[in-house]
C-alpha positions in Angstrom: 77.6 232.7 -53.3 79.0 230.0 -55.7 78.1 229.3 -59.0 76.8 225.9 -58.1 74.5 227.5 -55.4 73.0 229.7 -58.1 72.3 226.7 -60.4 70.8 224.8 -57.5 68.4 227.6 -56.6 67.4 227.9 -60.4 66.8 224.2 -60.5 64.5 224.3 -57.5 62.5 227.2 -59.0 62.2 225.5 -62.4 61.2 222.2 -60.7 58.5 224.1 -58.8 57.1 225.8 -61.9 57.2 222.5 -63.8 55.1 220.8 -61.1 52.6 223.7 -61.2 52.4 223.6 -65.0 51.8 219.9 -65.1 49.2 220.0 -62.3 47.2 222.8 -64.2 46.9 220.7 -67.4 43.7 218.8 -68.1 44.1 215.0 -68.5 44.1 213.9 -72.1 42.4 210.6 -71.3 44.9 208.3 -72.8 46.6 207.3 -69.6 45.4 205.9 -66.3 42.5 208.1 -66.0 40.6 206.3 -68.9 41.0 202.9 -67.2 39.5 204.1 -63.9 36.5 205.8 -65.5 37.8 209.4 -65.6 37.4 209.6 -69.3 33.8 210.8 -69.1 34.6 213.8 -67.0 36.6 215.6 -69.7 35.6 218.9 -71.3 34.4 218.5 -74.9 35.2 222.1 -76.0 38.4 223.0 -74.1 40.4 226.0 -74.9 43.0 225.1 -77.5 45.4 228.1 -77.1 45.7 227.4 -73.3 46.5 223.7 -73.9 49.2 224.6 -76.5 50.7 227.1 -74.2 50.8 224.5 -71.3 52.3 221.8 -73.5 55.0 224.1 -74.9 55.8 225.5 -71.4 56.1 221.9 -70.1 58.6 221.0 -72.7 60.5 224.3 -72.3 60.7 224.0 -68.5 61.9 220.3 -68.8 64.6 221.3 -71.3 65.7 224.2 -69.1 65.9 222.0 -66.1 68.1 219.5 -68.1 70.4 222.3 -69.2 70.7 223.7 -65.6 71.5 220.2 -64.2 74.2 219.7 -66.9 75.6 223.1 -66.2 75.5 222.6 -62.5 77.6 219.5 -62.9 80.3 221.6 -64.6 80.1 224.2 -61.9 80.6 221.9 -58.9 83.7 222.8 -56.9 85.4 219.4 -56.7 88.2 220.5 -54.3 91.6 218.8 -54.1 92.0 215.7 -56.2 91.6 212.6 -54.1 92.8 209.7 -56.3 93.1 206.1 -55.3 96.5 205.0 -54.2 95.9 201.5 -55.8 96.0 203.2 -59.2 99.0 205.4 -58.5 102.2 203.7 -59.6 104.4 206.0 -57.4 102.5 205.3 -54.2 104.6 203.5 -51.5 103.1 200.7 -49.6 104.2 199.4 -46.3 105.1 195.6 -46.1 102.4 193.6 -44.3 103.8 191.4 -41.6 101.6 188.8 -40.0 101.2 189.2 -36.3 100.8 186.4 -33.8 97.7 186.4 -31.9 97.9 185.7 -28.1 96.6 182.3 -27.1 93.2 182.3 -25.4 93.1 180.7 -21.9 91.2 177.6 -23.2 93.9 176.9 -25.6 96.6 177.0 -23.0 94.6 174.7 -20.7 94.1 172.2 -23.6 97.8 172.2 -24.4 98.8 171.7 -20.8 96.3 168.9 -20.3 97.6 167.1 -23.5 101.2 167.4 -22.4 100.6 165.5 -19.2 
């Protein structure tokens, strides 16, 4: 199992946990919910410690995901270097010679009719 695969699995787990933590939070009433009448359904006396824990866990999981994504970028196995030959000064190019296209039957008939 490569390092990149481990990072990828960790990113998927952290993304799932982040979705769960965000879905558990109560709406604060400042976003779209207040414009659609959802502001009146909020609790007046919510538990403060739970809200703080969910806020901190959201920011922690988001920061962890950012770090994992950056580390996975470093761990990618890029394989052999495939560089452009247009940028390589030592690349040899073959000369391009124009080829004649064969005449279509309609062109040969037109040419023979004009010759008569």
